[in-house]
Kinemage of the C-alpha trace (Angstrom):
@kinemage 1
@onewidth
@group {chain A} dominant
@subgroup {mainchain}
@vectorlist {calphas} color= white
{ca met a 1} P 0.078 -0.136 0.248
{ca ala a 2} L 1.194 3.553 -0.669
{ca ser a 3} L -0.478 6.954 -1.432
{ca ser a 4} L -0.041 9.363 -4.085
{ca asp a 5} L 0.729 12.042 -2.217
{ca asp a 6} L 3.342 10.562 -0.449
{ca ala a 7} L 6.573 13.336 -0.383
{ca thr a 8} L 8.907 10.901 1.292
{ca val a 9} L 9.078 8.314 -1.041
{ca pro a 10} L 7.259 8.537 -4.356
{ca val a 11} L 4.454 6.203 -5.433
{ca glu a 12} L 6.578 5.216 -8.350
{ca asn a 13} L 8.637 3.205 -5.967
{ca thr a 14} L 5.827 0.738 -4.954
{ca thr a 15} L 4.815 0.532 -8.574
{ca met a 16} L 8.213 -0.501 -9.610
{ca leu a 17} L 8.009 -3.069 -6.557
{ca phe a 18} L 4.620 -4.201 -8.021
{ca arg a 19} L 5.865 -4.675 -11.265
{ca ala a 20} L 9.025 -6.582 -10.139
{ca leu a 21} L 7.459 -8.823 -7.953
{ca arg a 22} L 5.116 -9.741 -11.026
{ca asp a 23} L 7.669 -10.440 -13.703
{ca ala a 24} L 9.681 -12.890 -11.406
{ca gly a 25} L 5.908 -14.591 -11.036
{ca val a 26} L 5.377 -13.602 -6.912
{ca ser a 27} L 1.938 -13.371 -6.073
{ca thr a 28} L 0.978 -9.749 -5.398
{ca glu a 29} L -1.484 -7.106 -4.677
{ca met a 30} L -1.143 -3.603 -4.444
{ca his a 31} L -2.936 -0.627 -3.162
{ca val a 32} L -2.746 2.922 -3.901
{ca phe a 33} L -4.367 5.642 -1.999
{ca gln a 34} L -4.980 9.203 -3.636
{ca thr a 35} L -3.746 10.846 -0.020
{ca gly a 36} L -2.592 9.487 3.099
{ca arg a 37} L 0.967 11.007 2.851
{ca his a 38} L 3.933 9.257 4.338
{ca gly a 39} L 3.557 7.056 7.460
{ca phe a 40} L 0.048 6.442 7.712
{ca ala a 41} L 0.260 3.134 9.351
{ca leu a 42} L -2.808 1.519 10.217
{ca ala a 43} L -4.777 4.994 9.570
{ca ala a 44} L -7.337 4.136 12.641
{ca gly a 45} L -8.690 7.180 12.522
{ca asp a 46} L -9.609 7.137 8.683
{ca ser a 47} L -12.276 4.829 6.995
{ca ala a 48} L -10.616 4.773 3.705
{ca leu a 49} L -7.278 4.493 4.772
{ca ser a 50} L -7.779 1.965 7.219
{ca ala a 51} L -9.334 -0.716 4.681
{ca trp a 52} L -5.598 -1.316 3.500
{ca thr a 53} L -5.465 -3.804 6.782
{ca arg a 54} L -8.788 -5.415 6.112
{ca leu a 55} L -7.422 -5.972 2.040
{ca cys a 56} L -4.238 -7.335 3.111
{ca ala a 57} L -5.717 -10.058 5.875
{ca thr a 58} L -8.044 -11.029 2.777
{ca trp a 59} L -5.114 -11.310 0.589
{ca leu a 60} L -3.213 -13.318 3.127
{ca arg a 61} L -5.937 -15.566 3.871
{ca thr a 62} L -6.640 -16.474 0.344
{ca arg a 63} L -3.118 -17.067 -0.246
{ca ala a 64} L -2.389 -19.334 2.960
{ca his a 65} L -3.270 -22.472 1.422
{ca gln a 66} L -0.641 -21.899 -1.481
{ca ala a 67} L 2.439 -21.916 0.650
{ca pro a 68} L 4.357 -25.538 0.400
{ca asn a 69} L 4.431 -26.632 4.424
{ca pro a 70} L 3.780 -23.040 6.024
{ca pro a 71} L 6.063 -22.206 9.307
{ca pro a 72} L 3.927 -22.755 12.543
{ca val a 73} L 2.762 -19.212 13.513
{ca ser a 74} L 5.100 -19.133 16.337
{ca ala a 75} L 8.105 -19.831 14.013
{ca val a 76} L 6.832 -16.664 12.197
{ca ala a 77} L 6.630 -14.897 15.081
{ca gly a 78} L 10.430 -15.422 15.874
{ca met a 79} L 11.629 -14.355 12.669
{ca val a 80} L 10.322 -10.410 13.005
{ca ser a 81} L 11.312 -10.045 16.970
């Protein structure tokens, strides 16, 4: 996800990453919001921007069955800490 009005990280960075992932055969989805600027995170106070978390969760759920032998949640949690 990104916003078109982000003055810190140009939205083109997101579109280039999206294209590179698609070209590499990686399942991906991109959402670019018109406004939000840089660092809108969870955007809890904005119903339009906060939609990205639901969109992401749905995307992840629909692809969970595609992962060969997915690691247990505890293993994944250890990777990010």
